[in-house]
N, C-alpha and C positions, 0 to 999 in steps of 0.2 A: 505494498501499498504504498502511494505516496504522501508523504509527511503536507498541510497545505504551510501553506508559505507563513509567517508571522505579518501579523496586523499592531500587533502590542508589542514593543521592548519595551524592559526597563531597566538603566545602562547606568551602575553605580550610585545609585541607591540608596538613603538610609533617613533614617528618622530618630532625633533625637529629644528631647525636655531636659531641656540645661541641659547639668553636665553628664546626666546618668541616656544614654545610647538603645536606644528600642528595638530596631534593627538594623544591621544593611545589609544590599541584597547585590551584588556585582553585575550581574544580569540575568536577564531572563525574558523569555518572553508569551503570547502567547495568540488564540493562533485564531481566527473566525471559524468556526464552533465545534470546536475542544472545551471541553469539562473539563474545568479544574478543582478540586478537592482542598482548597486550602485548609489546613493544619497547624495546629499550636495548644499547649495549657493557656487554664487564661489569663492573661498580662501579656502574654507575647505579642501583641498587635495588629492581630490579625483585621483586624477592621477597622485601626489603623491605615492600614496598609491599603483596602481596599478604601479607604476616602481617601488617601494619595494616588492611584488608580484612577479617582471618579475626574482630580479640580475638588474634591471639598476640604483636601488640608492641604500641604506647601511643605511637600520635604527640604529638612536641613540640606541635603545635598542628592547631588543628580538627574535625570528626569524619568520619562516615562514620552515616549518617543513613538507618533502614531507614524504607522505605517497608511497610504495607498486613501484610500475616506473619510479616515477617523477622527478627521479633528477635526466634526460637527462638536461641539459645545454638548449639541444630543445624543450624540451616538453612544454614548456610558452612562448608567443608567443602574445605582446606586440604592436597591432596595432594605431596608435597616428592619430590623426582626418584628419589633412592634411598628406593621404598620398604622401609621398617622393615617386616620377615619374625619370625614367631618360630621358636622351634626346633622343631616338628612340623609338624602334617602342612596343608595347604591347610583341609581343614575345623576344625580348632583354633583357626588362623589365623582367622578369619572366625567366630568360634563364640565369638572375644570381645569382637569387636566387640556382641553380644545384652545381657550381662550391662551394657552404658553404659548411664548414668544416663537418658542420653538415651533410652532407652525402654521407660521402668518403666512407662509408662500403656498400653502396649502389651501384650495379650496374652503369654502362652507360645509359643502352636501359631501363631501371627504373625507373631512374629522367627522364629522355626523353618523358616516361610512363605519368608520373605523370604529367605536363607539360600539356602533351594533354589533359591529362581529367582535368584538372585547366581553362584550354582554354577554353571550355565544359561546362564544371559545372558554369561556375560565367559569361556565358553564351558572352565573346569574342570571338570568335572564329571568329568572318565577318571581329571582330575588329580588328586582329594581326598583322596584315601589316603596322595597323594604328599607326602612330605617338602620346606617351602614355599620352603629354604632353597637345592633341587635345581631349583628352576624357573629358566626361561629372562629374561630381562631383557620384554623384553614378556611373558611370562607371571606377573611379581614384576608389571607394572603392571599387567594385569588382574581382579588378585588387589586388589590397590591399591583398581580402580574399584570393583571388586565388593564391598568393604568399607567405605564409602562409599554403593553402595546401599543399602546394609543399614539404613542411615542415614535415610537418605531428603533430601539439604539440597538450600533449593532452589537452591546460587548454589556452584557448585565452582571451586576456585583451582586449577587443574594444572601446577605446576613443570618445567618443562625434562620431559613428561610421555612424546618422539619421542628423545629423545637414549640414542645407541647404537645404536638398535634398526636395524631393515631394515624394507625395502619393504613384505614382505606385515605385519611386525608395526606398523610405524605405520600398513600402514592398512587389519589390522582395528581397532586402536583406535579409526580415523578410526569404523568405522562404529557401533563403543558409543560417540562421542562424540553425534554425530547423535543416538544414540536418545534419548538425557540429555534433547540442546533439542528433542526432538520431543514432550518431555515435561514443558516448561516450564518447564524451569532454566534458569540464566545460565553463563555458563564463559567465567573468565579463565585463561587461558596464555599461556608465555612457549617460544621454540623460536628460536634462531636461526636457522633454512635452512625456506624453505619448506615444505611435503609435502602429501597426501591430510590434516590434520588444521588446517593453516594457512585450506584452502581455503576452508574454510567459518563462517570470518569473516565477518563483516558488520560490522568496526569495527576497530580497529585507533588500542592510545595507543604512543606513542611516548613514551621517557625519552629527556630529551638540553638539555643547558646547566642540571639540574634545575627543567626546566620538563617537565607534560605537555601532548605536542600530541595532537588525537585527524581521524583517517582516516576516511576509504572504506572495506572490507576491499578482499578480494583480490579 
């Protein structure tokens, strides 16, 4: 099998807080269509690394270098472990995304088509008019994925998406994530335990002793 070319490259990347170095990464690369399982003990800096890659946090030194068409701000999307939901319906939570500056060049009709497609894809059509704050943990994760899907990022960073979910909810998320991979998007995720989602990993990044090591997938 021919390995796809990298689309994101991490070069001489490090993050420190004061005199304490959290991690230092000499080099790593991430390809489109590749799922990477980011591992490490609590406090190793997994979430910080995700935020640096997504542009939410500035590294102490080094850079994340995009290749090809990954330079657009919406090309990389970070999803928090506990997805934020607005105090309104599921549909209106998704409508919040439609006014994003990243979609200004997209015709209004297409934006609404994306919303309906995302609702159906996340299996939330029946809950469209339900208050989003009444959703279960698994449904909230699917709502977060649906919001991201409307933006159509090329790289998804999923921070503990399977935390506190039962096996059925995890399996449903795994199905959605397979769709994201099949569309040619890259996924970087954290998870403390192996499950149906981590079984899809083609590569493992492990943060330990302030260094990143790279291993084959599960």
